[in-house]
ZAPAKE-487968 format. One record per residue (C-alpha): residue number from 1; residue in one letter; x, y, z. Coordinates in steps of 0.02 Angstrom, whole numbers, plus 32768, in hexadecimal, padded with zeros to 4 digits. Layout:
<recs>
REC seq type    u    v    w
REC NUM    A    X    Y    Z
...
</recs>
This chain:
<recs>
REC seq type    u    v    w
REC   1    M 2A48 7DE8 07AE
REC   2    A 2A2E 7DB2 0852
REC   3    I 2986 7DFF 08A2
REC   4    Q 29B8 7E61 092C
REC   5    S 2990 7E4C 09E0
REC   6    P 28F6 7EAE 0A31
REC   7    C 294E 7EC9 0AC7
REC   8    I 294C 7F72 0B11
REC   9    K 29AC 7F52 0BBB
REC  10    A 292E 7F53 0C26
REC  11    C 2918 7EA6 0C5A
REC  12    K 2883 7E6D 0CD2
REC  13    I 2829 7DD5 0CC5
REC  14    D 2783 7DF8 0D1A
REC  15    D 2732 7D81 0D84
REC  16    R 2687 7D7F 0D32
REC  17    S 26A1 7D6A 0C75
REC  18    A 2757 7D2C 0C6E
REC  19    L 2785 7D97 0BE3
REC  20    C 2809 7E26 0BFC
REC  21    E 27D2 7EB6 0C23
REC  22    G 285C 7F13 0BAD
REC  23    C 284A 7EB2 0B0D
REC  24    G 27AC 7E47 0B1C
REC  25    R 27FB 7DAC 0B0F
REC  26    S 27FC 7D16 0B68
REC  27    I 289C 7CCB 0BCE
REC  28    E 28A4 7C55 0B65
REC  29    E 28A7 7CA5 0AD7
REC  30    V 2935 7D21 0B20
REC  31    M 2996 7C91 0B38
REC  32    N 2989 7C35 0A96
REC  33    W 2985 7CDE 0A3B
REC  34    A 2A3D 7CB1 09F4
REC  35    R 2A23 7C04 09B2
REC  36    M 2973 7C3D 0960
REC  37    S 2961 7C4B 08A6
REC  38    N 293C 7CDE 0853
REC  39    A 2884 7C9F 0836
REC  40    E 2869 7C71 08EB
REC  41    R 2895 7D18 0930
REC  42    A 282F 7D7C 08A5
REC  43    T 279A 7D18 08E2
REC  44    I 27D7 7D50 0994
REC  45    M 27E3 7E1F 095C
REC  46    S 273D 7E0A 0915
REC  47    G 26E2 7DE1 09A0
REC  48    L 2746 7E5C 0A2B
REC  49    A 26E2 7EF4 0A0F
REC  50    E 262D 7E87 0A2A
REC  51    R 267A 7E3B 0AC1
REC  52    M 26BE 7EEB 0B05
REC  53    S 262A 7F3F 0AFD
REC  54    K 25CA 7EB6 0B41
REC  55    H 2623 7E99 0BE0
REC  56    F 268B 7F3B 0C03
REC  57    P 2605 7FBB 0BB8
REC  58    A 2664 8051 0C01
REC  59    A 26EC 8018 0BC2
REC  60    K 271C 8064 0B0D
REC  61    S 2743 7FDF 0A8E
</recs>
């Protein structure tokens, strides 16, 4: 089963971090998500909570 996208439909790329303020992915990760393997997606997913807390500490993660 494919790993689902972490997108919460609140897309806005932060100028400073170059990450989406909604899900924490880079624009490249967002654009390539459908072509990635489950292993690649899992690697990204495992780091999103840390990215969000580091770059967007006021956001709920």
